[in-house]
C-alpha positions in Angstrom: 38.8 -25.5 -22.3 36.2 -23.4 -24.2 33.6 -24.4 -21.6 35.8 -23.1 -18.8 36.3 -19.7 -20.5 32.6 -19.5 -21.2 31.7 -20.2 -17.6 34.1 -17.6 -16.4 32.7 -15.0 -18.8 29.1 -15.6 -17.7 30.2 -15.4 -14.0 32.0 -12.1 -14.7 28.9 -10.7 -16.5 26.6 -11.6 -13.6 29.0 -9.9 -11.2 29.0 -6.8 -13.3 25.2 -6.6 -13.5 24.9 -7.2 -9.8 27.3 -4.3 -9.1 25.3 -2.0 -11.5 21.9 -2.8 -10.2 19.8 -0.9 -7.7 19.5 2.4 -9.5 16.3 4.2 -10.1 15.5 2.2 -13.2 14.9 -0.8 -11.1 11.9 0.8 -9.5 10.2 2.0 -12.6 8.6 -1.2 -13.6 5.7 -1.5 -11.2 4.7 -5.0 -12.4 8.1 -6.7 -12.4 7.7 -10.2 -10.8 11.1 -9.8 -9.2 10.2 -6.5 -7.4 11.7 -6.4 -3.9 9.3 -6.6 -0.9 7.9 -3.5 0.8 10.8 -3.2 3.3 13.2 -0.4 3.9 16.9 -1.0 4.0 19.7 1.2 5.4 21.7 3.3 3.0 25.2 2.1 2.6 28.3 4.3 3.2 29.3 3.7 -0.5 26.1 5.5 -1.8 24.9 9.0 -1.2 21.8 9.0 1.0 19.4 10.3 -1.7 20.5 7.7 -4.2 20.2 5.0 -1.6 16.7 6.1 -0.7 15.6 5.9 -4.3 17.0 2.4 -4.5 14.9 1.3 -1.5 11.3 0.4 -2.3 8.0 -0.3 -0.7 4.7 -1.7 -2.0 1.5 0.2 -2.1 -1.9 -1.4 -2.7 -4.4 0.7 -4.7 -7.8 -0.6 -5.9 -6.7 -4.3 -5.4 -3.5 -3.9 -7.3 0.1 -3.6 -5.9 2.6 -1.1 -7.0 6.3 -0.9 -6.2 7.6 2.6 -5.5 10.6 4.2 -3.9 10.6 4.2 -0.1 10.4 8.0 -0.2 8.1 9.6 -2.8 8.7 13.3 -2.3 8.8 14.3 -6.0 5.2 13.7 -7.3 4.2 14.5 -10.8 0.4 14.8 -11.5 -0.2 13.8 -15.1 -3.8 13.7 -16.4 -5.5 13.2 -13.1 -7.5 16.3 -12.1 -8.8 14.1 -9.2 -5.2 14.1 -7.8 -5.0 17.8 -8.2 -8.0 18.2 -6.1 -6.8 15.7 -3.5 -3.6 17.7 -3.3 -5.6 20.7 -2.2 -7.2 18.7 0.6 -3.8 17.4 1.9 -1.7 20.4 0.9 0.6 18.4 -1.3 2.7 20.4 -3.6 3.7 18.4 -6.7 6.8 19.1 -8.7 4.7 18.8 -11.9 1.1 19.6 -12.4 -1.6 19.9 -15.0 -2.3 23.2 -16.7 -5.5 24.3 -18.3 -5.3 26.6 -21.4 -1.5 27.0 -20.8 -1.7 28.1 -17.1 -2.6 26.7 -13.7 -6.2 27.4 -12.7 -6.7 29.8 -9.8 -8.3 27.1 -7.7 -5.0 25.2 -7.6 -2.9 28.3 -6.6 -2.2 26.9 -3.1 -0.4 23.9 -4.5 1.2 25.0 -7.8 3.3 28.0 -6.7 6.6 26.0 -7.3 5.2 23.4 -9.7 6.2 23.0 -13.4 3.5 22.6 -16.0 3.6 19.1 -17.5 1.1 20.1 -20.2 -2.6 19.8 -20.5 -4.8 17.0 -19.1 -4.9 14.9 -22.2 -1.6 16.1 -23.7 1.2 15.6 -21.2 4.7 16.6 -22.3 6.9 13.5 -21.7 10.2 15.4 -22.0 9.2 17.8 -19.3 8.0 15.0 -17.0 11.3 13.2 -17.5 13.3 16.3 -16.7 11.5 16.6 -13.3 12.8 13.2 -12.2 9.7 12.3 -10.4 9.7 9.5 -7.8 6.1 8.6 -8.7 3.5 9.7 -11.3 -0.2 10.1 -10.7 -1.7 9.4 -14.1 -5.3 8.8 -15.1 -7.4 5.7 -15.6 -8.6 7.4 -18.8 -5.1 7.1 -20.4 -4.7 4.6 -23.2 -2.3 1.7 -22.5 0.4 3.1 -24.7 0.5 6.4 -22.7 0.6 4.5 -19.4 3.5 2.4 -20.7 5.5 5.5 -21.6 4.9 7.1 -18.2 5.9 3.9 -16.4 9.3 4.0 -18.2 9.8 7.4 -16.4 8.6 6.5 -12.9 6.1 4.2 -11.2 2.7 5.4 -12.4 -0.7 5.0 -10.8 -3.8 5.0 -13.0 -5.8 7.2 -10.6 -9.5 6.4 -11.0 -11.8 9.0 -12.5 -14.8 7.1 -11.2 -16.4 9.1 -8.4 -17.1 6.0 -6.2 -13.3 5.6 -5.8 -12.9 9.0 -4.2 -11.9 7.6 -0.8 -9.3 5.3 -2.3 -7.8 8.2 -4.3 -7.4 10.4 -1.3 -6.0 7.5 0.8 -3.5 6.8 -2.0 -2.1 10.3 -1.9 -2.0 10.2 1.9 0.0 7.0 1.8 2.5 8.3 -0.8 3.1 11.5 1.2 2.9 10.2 4.8 -0.4 12.1 5.4 -2.6 9.1 6.1 -4.0 10.8 9.3 -4.9 13.9 7.4 -6.7 12.0 4.7 -8.7 10.0 7.2 -9.6 13.1 9.1 -10.9 14.8 5.9 -13.0 11.7 5.0 -14.5 11.4 8.4 -15.3 15.1 8.6 -17.2 15.0 5.3 -19.2 11.9 6.3 -20.1 13.4 9.7 -21.3 16.7 8.2 -23.3 14.9 5.5 -24.9 12.6 8.0 -25.8 15.5 10.3 -27.3 17.5 7.5 -29.3 14.5 6.3 -30.8 14.0 9.8 -31.5 17.7 10.1 -33.4 17.9 6.8 -35.4 14.8 7.5 -38.4 14.7 5.2 -38.5 18.4 4.3 -36.9 18.0 0.9 -38.2 14.4 0.2 -40.7 15.5 -2.5 -38.5 18.2 -4.0 -36.6 17.8 -7.2 -32.9 18.9 -6.9 -30.9 18.8 -10.1 -27.3 19.5 -11.1 -26.6 20.3 -14.7 -23.4 21.3 -16.5 -23.3 23.5 -19.6 -20.8 22.2 -22.2 -20.6 23.6 -25.7 -23.9 25.4 -25.0 -25.7 22.1 -24.2 -27.5 21.1 -21.0 -25.9 18.0 -19.5 -27.2 15.7 -16.8 -25.3 12.8 -15.2 -26.1 9.4 -13.8 -27.0 9.1 -10.1 -23.5 8.1 -9.1 -21.6 10.6 -11.3 -20.4 14.2 -10.9 -21.9 15.9 -7.8 -24.9 13.6 -7.8 -23.6 11.1 -5.2 -23.4 14.0 -2.7 -27.1 14.9 -3.3 -28.7 11.5 -3.7 -26.5 9.2 -1.6 -24.8 11.3 1.1 -27.7 13.7 1.7 -30.5 11.2 0.9 -32.4 13.3 -1.6 -34.5 11.6 -4.3 -32.9 11.6 -7.8 -35.3 12.6 -10.7 -36.3 9.7 -12.9 -34.3 11.1 -15.8 -31.1 11.1 -13.7 -31.8 7.5 -12.6 -32.2 6.5 -16.3 -29.0 8.2 -17.5 -26.2 5.8 -18.4 -23.5 8.4 -18.9 -23.2 12.1 -19.3 -26.3 13.0 -21.4 -27.2 16.0 -23.4 -30.9 16.9 -22.9 -33.1 19.3 -24.8 -34.7 22.4 -23.3 -38.1 20.6 -23.6 -36.8 17.6 -21.6 -35.3 19.9 -19.1 -38.6 21.6 -18.6 -40.3 18.2 -18.1 -37.9 17.4 -15.3 -39.0 20.8 -13.9 -36.6 20.9 -10.9 -37.5 22.8 -7.7 -33.8 23.5 -7.0 -31.1 23.8 -9.7 -27.3 23.9 -9.5 -25.5 25.0 -12.7 -21.9 24.5 -13.4 -20.6 26.7 -16.2 -17.0 27.2 -17.4 -16.0 29.5 -20.2 -13.3 27.0 -21.1 -16.0 24.4 -21.9 -18.1 26.8 -23.9 -15.5 28.7 -26.1 -17.7 28.4 -29.2 -20.8 29.6 -27.2 -19.5 32.0 -24.6 -23.1 33.4 -24.0 -24.7 30.0 -23.5 -25.7 30.7 -19.9 -27.1 34.1 -20.7 -29.0 32.6 -23.7 -30.5 30.0 -21.5 -31.6 32.4 -18.8 -33.4 34.5 -21.5 -35.2 31.4 -22.9 -39.0 31.5 -22.2 -39.1 27.7 -21.6 -36.2 28.1 -19.1 -38.1 30.8 -17.2 -41.1 28.4 -16.9 -39.5 25.8 -14.6 -40.1 26.0 -10.8 -36.5 26.5 -9.8 -36.2 29.6 -12.0 -39.6 31.0 -11.1 -38.9 30.7 -7.4 -35.3 32.0 -7.4 -33.8 28.6 -6.5 -31.1 28.6 -9.2 -27.4 28.5 -8.1 -24.5 29.0 -10.5 -21.0 27.8 -9.9 -21.4 27.3 -6.1 -18.2 25.3 -6.6 -15.4 26.2 -9.0 -16.7 25.1 -12.5 -13.5 23.1 -13.1 -14.2 20.9 -10.1 -14.5 17.2 -10.9 -17.4 16.6 -8.6 -16.5 13.1 -7.3 -13.5 14.0 -5.2 -13.0 14.8 -1.5 -12.4 18.4 -2.3 -15.4 18.7 -4.7 -17.8 16.9 -2.3 -16.8 18.9 0.7 -17.1 22.2 -1.2 -20.4 21.2 -2.7 -21.8 20.0 0.6 -21.1 23.4 2.2 -22.9 25.1 -0.7 -25.9 22.8 -0.7 -26.3 23.1 3.0 -26.2 26.9 2.8 -28.6 27.1 -0.2 -31.1 24.4 0.7 -31.3 24.9 4.4 -32.4 28.4 4.0 -35.5 27.3 2.1 
């Protein structure tokens, strides 16, 4: 008799769980083995349309991994990924939550942050604020530690958007797929490639023997980057220029001395300088420009130094950064 009662109890519990299932919580675990397939079902008369839409899911593949998200991802929160902020500029996507810098939205992001709520700084997101926004999906960062990614996944399906510049196309395509703007994303990618290829052909051998260098001033120090990092891919891969040996040898962001900088002796120099990255040394750029060693390099002597041709907060390896930098490089270098 006890077995009969036990069986009836289990059956009743199963029915109760089945009846309660299908809420938003079912979509928050992007790695659940029982996640439903990427198909859309029709909302039932018993559920409001918006609730039913959240219960429906689809599968998105990003960098060889699959993620289960709601069928409609209209409420996007950008958390930690400045790359996604820039991609949103390209596709005119307006997130419900976005990253602030120094407690406010940078001016470069004004077109997309007019109605957005600040979720905190890049590396210090406010989880309570993010939760209150009820996002359908979160665009996090591949730089986040596992514990942060786990917390975000409990709020909504979270993508660890890559900060590696070679993944710039996949990042833009991801945002395009989430927002239904795949065509716009592809158009932007093809436009950049076509312009870079045309410029490369136009220049031919004219800049082959010239040293073109991008540096970034941070905490008053001169930083160079590897050949495939920051704005370097635009110069050395997309436009076919030759990277200086020091750039080829760099393994990561590298601080170099004034003496080593003078040994590189660039013919053309692009400088990125942001006051936010030089708070302890606000006069770093001016100090460099007054340094006798600085004045001795070819780029300085010949007037080929260009400061902040792209907003200094730009990440460098995104569709927006690459497009803006390409325009600036073409304008500056074609005139020489």
